[in-house]
The first five atom37 places (N, CA, C, CB, O) and aatype in JSON, in Angstrom:
{
  "aatype": [12, 1, 6, 16, 16, 15, 7, 10, 3, 2, 3, 6, 0, 16, 16, 10, 6, 7, 10, 10, 0, 1, 10, 19, 6, 0, 1, 19, 15, 0, 1, 19, 6, 1, 1, 10, 0, 7, 6, 15, 0, 3, 5, 14, 15, 0, 17, 17, 4, 1, 16, 4, 3, 10, 0, 0, 4, 7, 1, 15, 6, 7, 1, 4, 14, 0, 5, 13, 16, 0, 0, 16, 16, 10, 3, 5],
  "atom_mask": [
    [1, 1, 1, 1, 1],
    [1, 1, 1, 1, 1],
    [1, 1, 1, 1, 1],
    [1, 1, 1, 1, 1],
    [1, 1, 1, 1, 1],
    [1, 1, 1, 1, 1],
    [1, 1, 1, 0, 1],
    [1, 1, 1, 1, 1],
    [1, 1, 1, 1, 1],
    [1, 1, 1, 1, 1],
    [1, 1, 1, 1, 1],
    [1, 1, 1, 1, 1],
    [1, 1, 1, 1, 1],
    [1, 1, 1, 1, 1],
    [1, 1, 1, 1, 1],
    [1, 1, 1, 1, 1],
    [1, 1, 1, 1, 1],
    [1, 1, 1, 0, 1],
    [1, 1, 1, 1, 1],
    [1, 1, 1, 1, 1],
    [1, 1, 1, 1, 1],
    [1, 1, 1, 1, 1],
    [1, 1, 1, 1, 1],
    [1, 1, 1, 1, 1],
    [1, 1, 1, 1, 1],
    [1, 1, 1, 1, 1],
    [1, 1, 1, 1, 1],
    [1, 1, 1, 1, 1],
    [1, 1, 1, 1, 1],
    [1, 1, 1, 1, 1],
    [1, 1, 1, 1, 1],
    [1, 1, 1, 1, 1],
    [1, 1, 1, 1, 1],
    [1, 1, 1, 1, 1],
    [1, 1, 1, 1, 1],
    [1, 1, 1, 1, 1],
    [1, 1, 1, 1, 1],
    [1, 1, 1, 0, 1],
    [1, 1, 1, 1, 1],
    [1, 1, 1, 1, 1],
    [1, 1, 1, 1, 1],
    [1, 1, 1, 1, 1],
    [1, 1, 1, 1, 1],
    [1, 1, 1, 1, 1],
    [1, 1, 1, 1, 1],
    [1, 1, 1, 1, 1],
    [1, 1, 1, 1, 1],
    [1, 1, 1, 1, 1],
    [1, 1, 1, 1, 1],
    [1, 1, 1, 1, 1],
    [1, 1, 1, 1, 1],
    [1, 1, 1, 1, 1],
    [1, 1, 1, 1, 1],
    [1, 1, 1, 1, 1],
    [1, 1, 1, 1, 1],
    [1, 1, 1, 1, 1],
    [1, 1, 1, 1, 1],
    [1, 1, 1, 0, 1],
    [1, 1, 1, 1, 1],
    [1, 1, 1, 1, 1],
    [1, 1, 1, 1, 1],
    [1, 1, 1, 0, 1],
    [1, 1, 1, 1, 1],
    [1, 1, 1, 1, 1],
    [1, 1, 1, 1, 1],
    [1, 1, 1, 1, 1],
    [1, 1, 1, 1, 1],
    [1, 1, 1, 1, 1],
    [1, 1, 1, 1, 1],
    [1, 1, 1, 1, 1],
    [1, 1, 1, 1, 1],
    [1, 1, 1, 1, 1],
    [1, 1, 1, 1, 1],
    [1, 1, 1, 1, 1],
    [1, 1, 1, 1, 1],
    [1, 1, 1, 1, 1]
  ],
  "atom_positions": [
    [[0.86, -1.23, 0.06], [-0.02, -0.06, -0.01], [0.83, 1.18, 0.04], [-1.06, -0.06, 1.13], [0.48, 2.16, -0.62]],
    [[1.94, 1.23, 0.8], [2.77, 2.35, 0.78], [3.38, 2.7, -0.68], [3.85, 2.11, 1.79], [3.41, 3.82, -1.18]],
    [[3.82, 1.58, -1.22], [4.32, 1.89, -2.63], [3.38, 2.38, -3.48], [4.86, 0.78, -3.29], [3.75, 3.21, -4.31]],
    [[2.12, 2.0, -3.44], [1.11, 2.53, -4.21], [0.73, 4.0, -4.16], [0.08, 1.85, -3.93], [0.39, 4.73, -5.09]],
    [[0.88, 4.28, -2.76], [0.43, 5.64, -2.42], [1.69, 6.72, -2.03], [-0.61, 5.48, -1.14], [1.64, 7.74, -1.34]],
    [[2.81, 6.11, -2.7], [3.95, 6.84, -2.73], [4.03, 8.33, -3.17], [4.72, 6.17, -3.48], [4.79, 9.15, -2.64]],
    [[3.27, 8.56, -4.07], [3.1, 9.91, -4.79], [2.41, 10.86, -3.95], [0.0, 0.0, 0.0], [2.54, 12.06, -4.15]],
    [[1.58, 10.35, -2.88], [0.78, 11.29, -1.99], [1.6, 11.88, -0.94], [-0.38, 10.61, -1.32], [2.5, 11.19, -0.46]],
    [[1.41, 13.0, -0.55], [2.12, 13.66, 0.59], [1.44, 13.38, 1.84], [2.24, 15.15, 0.42], [0.45, 12.68, 1.66]],
    [[1.63, 13.67, 2.94], [1.14, 13.27, 4.19], [-0.29, 13.57, 4.34], [1.89, 13.88, 5.24], [-1.11, 12.76, 4.75]],
    [[-0.55, 14.78, 4.0], [-1.92, 15.29, 3.95], [-2.84, 14.44, 3.24], [-1.97, 16.58, 3.34], [-3.82, 13.92, 3.79]],
    [[-2.48, 14.25, 1.78], [-3.14, 13.38, 0.87], [-3.33, 12.15, 1.42], [-2.49, 13.24, -0.33], [-4.48, 11.71, 1.44]],
    [[-2.25, 11.38, 1.97], [-2.44, 10.17, 2.39], [-3.47, 9.96, 3.62], [-1.18, 9.71, 2.67], [-4.23, 9.0, 3.68]],
    [[-3.4, 10.96, 4.57], [-4.29, 10.93, 5.65], [-5.67, 11.27, 5.13], [-3.85, 11.86, 6.73], [-6.65, 10.89, 5.78]],
    [[-5.82, 11.91, 4.11], [-7.21, 12.15, 3.43], [-7.82, 10.85, 2.87], [-7.08, 13.2, 2.22], [-9.01, 10.53, 2.93]],
    [[-6.81, 10.18, 2.32], [-7.21, 8.97, 1.5], [-7.5, 7.84, 2.51], [-6.02, 8.53, 0.43], [-8.36, 7.01, 2.23]],
    [[-6.86, 7.78, 3.63], [-6.99, 6.85, 4.62], [-8.39, 7.09, 5.31], [-5.81, 6.94, 5.58], [-9.08, 6.14, 5.68]],
    [[-8.77, 8.37, 5.46], [-10.04, 8.69, 6.06], [-11.16, 8.41, 5.18], [0.0, 0.0, 0.0], [-12.21, 7.93, 5.61]],
    [[-10.95, 8.72, 3.87], [-12.07, 8.31, 2.83], [-12.37, 6.77, 2.73], [-11.63, 8.78, 1.37], [-13.49, 6.32, 2.52]],
    [[-11.13, 5.97, 2.92], [-11.18, 4.54, 2.75], [-12.09, 3.97, 3.93], [-9.68, 3.91, 2.77], [-13.02, 3.17, 3.81]],
    [[-11.61, 4.56, 5.06], [-12.33, 4.02, 6.38], [-13.79, 4.26, 6.22], [-11.83, 4.78, 7.78], [-14.6, 3.38, 6.53]],
    [[-14.16, 5.46, 5.73], [-15.66, 5.85, 5.65], [-16.38, 4.88, 4.75], [-15.88, 7.35, 5.08], [-17.54, 4.54, 4.97]],
    [[-15.62, 4.38, 3.63], [-16.16, 3.45, 2.66], [-16.38, 2.16, 3.32], [-15.26, 3.29, 1.47], [-17.43, 1.53, 3.16]],
    [[-15.39, 1.75, 4.09], [-15.4, 0.35, 4.8], [-16.7, 0.36, 5.77], [-13.91, 0.08, 5.75], [-17.49, -0.59, 5.8]],
    [[-16.85, 1.55, 6.56], [-17.76, 1.63, 7.56], [-19.05, 1.6, 6.86], [-17.57, 2.81, 8.43], [-19.95, 0.89, 7.32]],
    [[-19.24, 2.28, 5.81], [-20.66, 2.33, 4.97], [-20.99, 0.93, 4.61], [-20.6, 3.25, 3.51], [-22.11, 0.48, 4.87]],
    [[-20.04, 0.18, 4.02], [-20.18, -1.1, 3.57], [-20.44, -2.06, 4.63], [-19.08, -1.47, 2.85], [-21.27, -2.93, 4.37]],
    [[-19.88, -2.07, 5.79], [-20.0, -2.93, 6.8], [-21.43, -2.57, 7.53], [-18.72, -2.83, 7.73], [-22.19, -3.49, 7.83]],
    [[-21.72, -1.34, 7.76], [-23.09, -0.99, 8.16], [-24.21, -1.47, 7.39], [-23.21, 0.34, 8.19], [-25.21, -1.91, 7.96]],
    [[-24.11, -1.42, 6.18], [-25.1, -1.86, 5.22], [-25.17, -3.45, 5.32], [-24.72, -1.35, 3.71], [-26.27, -3.99, 5.21]],
    [[-24.11, -4.17, 5.51], [-24.1, -5.52, 5.55], [-24.59, -5.91, 6.95], [-22.75, -6.06, 5.2], [-25.34, -6.89, 7.0]],
    [[-24.27, -5.3, 8.05], [-24.76, -5.61, 9.39], [-26.54, -5.46, 9.49], [-23.93, -4.5, 10.47], [-27.29, -6.21, 10.11]],
    [[-26.87, -4.41, 8.76], [-28.19, -4.0, 8.62], [-29.01, -5.15, 7.69], [-28.17, -2.51, 7.96], [-30.16, -5.44, 8.02]],
    [[-28.46, -5.69, 6.67], [-29.13, -6.8, 5.98], [-29.08, -8.01, 6.92], [-28.45, -7.12, 4.58], [-30.12, -8.64, 7.1]],
    [[-27.89, -8.4, 7.54], [-27.97, -9.57, 8.41], [-29.0, -9.52, 9.44], [-26.72, -9.78, 9.05], [-29.76, -10.47, 9.63]],
    [[-29.04, -8.38, 10.16], [-30.15, -8.33, 11.1], [-31.54, -8.37, 10.69], [-30.03, -7.26, 11.79], [-32.43, -8.79, 11.43]],
    [[-31.73, -7.94, 9.51], [-33.11, -8.23, 8.8], [-33.3, -9.58, 8.21], [-33.33, -7.26, 7.66], [-34.39, -9.97, 7.77]],
    [[-32.16, -10.32, 8.22], [-32.29, -11.68, 7.83], [-32.33, -11.9, 6.37], [0.0, 0.0, 0.0], [-32.95, -12.82, 5.83]],
    [[-31.52, -10.85, 5.68], [-31.59, -10.79, 4.43], [-30.27, -11.35, 3.65], [-31.92, -9.46, 4.16], [-30.19, -11.39, 2.43]],
    [[-29.31, -11.75, 4.49], [-27.99, -12.2, 3.85], [-27.43, -13.52, 4.43], [-26.91, -11.09, 4.05], [-26.23, -13.65, 4.68]],
    [[-28.43, -14.57, 4.64], [-28.1, -15.66, 5.22], [-27.02, -16.44, 4.3], [-29.36, -16.4, 5.51], [-26.19, -17.23, 4.77]],
    [[-27.13, -16.12, 2.97], [-26.16, -16.76, 2.14], [-24.64, -16.21, 2.07], [-26.74, -16.73, 0.82], [-23.8, -16.77, 1.35]],
    [[-24.37, -15.25, 2.75], [-23.36, -14.53, 2.76], [-22.31, -15.15, 3.64], [-23.72, -13.29, 3.1], [-22.66, -15.77, 4.64]],
    [[-20.9, -15.02, 3.29], [-19.78, -15.54, 4.36], [-20.09, -14.85, 5.58], [-18.18, -15.23, 3.96], [-20.89, -13.92, 5.7]],
    [[-19.25, -15.48, 6.62], [-19.31, -14.91, 7.86], [-18.61, -13.84, 8.24], [-19.07, -15.68, 8.61], [-18.87, -13.34, 9.34]],
    [[-17.48, -13.2, 7.31], [-16.93, -12.04, 7.71], [-17.61, -10.87, 7.37], [-15.75, -11.98, 7.27], [-18.35, -10.89, 6.39]],
    [[-17.46, -9.73, 8.13], [-18.15, -8.48, 8.01], [-17.92, -7.82, 6.79], [-17.82, -7.62, 9.04], [-18.76, -7.12, 6.21]],
    [[-16.63, -8.08, 6.35], [-16.05, -7.49, 5.06], [-14.93, -6.6, 5.52], [-17.14, -6.64, 4.17], [-15.05, -5.66, 6.3]],
    [[-13.93, -6.97, 5.02], [-12.72, -6.28, 5.31], [-11.91, -5.9, 3.98], [-11.87, -7.16, 6.24], [-12.19, -6.29, 2.85]],
    [[-10.87, -5.07, 4.37], [-10.1, -4.81, 3.16], [-9.13, -5.79, 2.69], [-9.42, -3.65, 3.33], [-8.3, -5.45, 1.84]],
    [[-9.14, -7.0, 3.17], [-8.49, -8.26, 2.86], [-6.84, -7.77, 2.97], [-9.02, -8.9, 1.22], [-5.95, -8.02, 2.16]],
    [[-6.74, -7.09, 4.08], [-5.32, -6.72, 4.24], [-4.68, -7.57, 5.39], [-5.18, -5.14, 4.54], [-5.4, -8.34, 6.02]],
    [[-3.51, -7.45, 5.63], [-2.85, -8.18, 6.86], [-3.64, -7.57, 8.16], [-1.07, -7.86, 6.97], [-3.8, -6.36, 8.29]],
    [[-4.08, -8.41, 8.99], [-4.99, -8.08, 9.9], [-4.31, -7.32, 11.01], [-5.69, -9.26, 10.36], [-5.01, -6.64, 11.76]],
    [[-3.01, -7.37, 11.18], [-2.17, -6.56, 11.98], [-2.01, -5.12, 11.41], [-0.84, -7.22, 12.13], [-1.79, -4.18, 12.18]],
    [[-2.12, -4.94, 10.1], [-1.73, -3.76, 9.59], [-2.94, -2.89, 9.73], [-1.21, -3.9, 8.2], [-2.79, -1.68, 9.56]],
    [[-4.19, -3.41, 10.02], [-5.36, -2.42, 10.07], [-5.59, -2.15, 11.55], [-6.75, -3.0, 9.36], [-6.6, -1.55, 11.9]],
    [[-4.73, -2.57, 12.39], [-4.96, -2.28, 13.92], [-5.88, -3.06, 14.53], [0.0, 0.0, 0.0], [-6.19, -2.73, 15.67]],
    [[-6.5, -4.15, 13.98], [-7.6, -5.05, 14.67], [-7.28, -5.26, 16.21], [-7.68, -6.57, 13.93], [-8.09, -5.06, 17.12]],
    [[-5.99, -5.7, 16.35], [-5.76, -5.89, 17.91], [-5.88, -4.79, 18.81], [-4.46, -6.37, 18.17], [-6.28, -4.88, 19.97]],
    [[-5.54, -3.79, 18.25], [-5.63, -2.38, 19.1], [-7.02, -1.63, 18.91], [-4.39, -1.29, 18.59], [-7.14, -0.49, 19.35]],
    [[-8.17, -2.32, 18.2], [-9.46, -1.78, 18.11], [-9.55, -0.81, 17.17], [0.0, 0.0, 0.0], [-10.52, -0.06, 17.13]],
    [[-8.44, -0.72, 16.24], [-8.69, 0.28, 15.07], [-9.17, -0.04, 13.81], [-7.62, 0.86, 14.75], [-9.28, 0.8, 12.91]],
    [[-9.48, -1.34, 13.69], [-10.09, -2.03, 12.4], [-11.53, -1.23, 12.15], [-10.35, -3.85, 12.66], [-12.52, -1.39, 12.87]],
    [[-11.47, -0.5, 11.23], [-12.79, 0.12, 10.78], [-14.08, -0.93, 10.66], [-12.53, 0.81, 9.32], [-15.23, -0.72, 11.05]],
    [[-13.61, -2.04, 10.06], [-14.76, -2.95, 9.7], [-15.07, -3.72, 11.05], [-14.38, -4.01, 8.42], [-16.25, -4.0, 11.25]],
    [[-14.17, -4.07, 11.93], [-14.7, -4.57, 13.27], [-15.22, -3.62, 14.3], [-13.69, -5.28, 13.91], [-16.03, -3.83, 15.2]],
    [[-14.55, -2.49, 13.95], [-15.26, -1.44, 15.18], [-16.83, -1.09, 14.57], [-14.18, 0.34, 15.39], [-17.77, -0.95, 15.34]],
    [[-16.94, -0.99, 13.4], [-18.25, -0.57, 12.78], [-19.27, -1.68, 13.16], [-18.14, -0.39, 11.14], [-20.39, -1.38, 13.6]],
    [[-18.81, -3.15, 12.95], [-19.82, -4.13, 13.14], [-20.13, -4.17, 14.62], [-19.38, -5.49, 12.62], [-21.27, -4.41, 15.01]],
    [[-19.24, -3.96, 15.33], [-19.36, -4.12, 17.0], [-20.39, -3.0, 17.33], [-17.75, -3.84, 17.95], [-21.41, -3.24, 17.97]],
    [[-20.07, -1.73, 16.85], [-21.0, -0.52, 17.47], [-22.43, -0.57, 16.76], [-20.27, 1.11, 17.17], [-23.44, -0.18, 17.34]],
    [[-22.45, -1.09, 15.4], [-23.84, -1.33, 14.9], [-24.58, -2.31, 15.76], [-23.83, -1.84, 13.46], [-25.67, -2.0, 16.23]],
    [[-24.03, -3.49, 15.99], [-24.7, -4.46, 16.71], [-25.0, -4.01, 18.15], [-23.9, -5.69, 16.7], [-26.03, -4.41, 18.7]],
    [[-24.31, -3.35, 18.64], [-24.6, -2.72, 20.18], [-25.61, -1.79, 20.32], [-23.44, -1.98, 20.77], [-25.94, -1.37, 21.43]],
    [[-26.23, -1.37, 19.1], [-27.18, -0.25, 18.97], [-28.48, -1.01, 19.49], [-27.3, 0.4, 17.35], [-29.56, -0.42, 19.54]]
  ]
}
């Protein structure tokens, strides 16, 4: 990912990261809502992730946008 975004300055990289997190959050929220409504029984069990290295997204520190969104959506 760093090689792919090497042409971005720090501010651009921060903006891109924020936008990607928002996209992940929107996708996960929609998927959780469908599951709660019983509409996605045929979907795999993953909430949906960026298919990245699980350590890279900060999952163990609670920073994974997919994991955080699924947890907060289900807690409501």
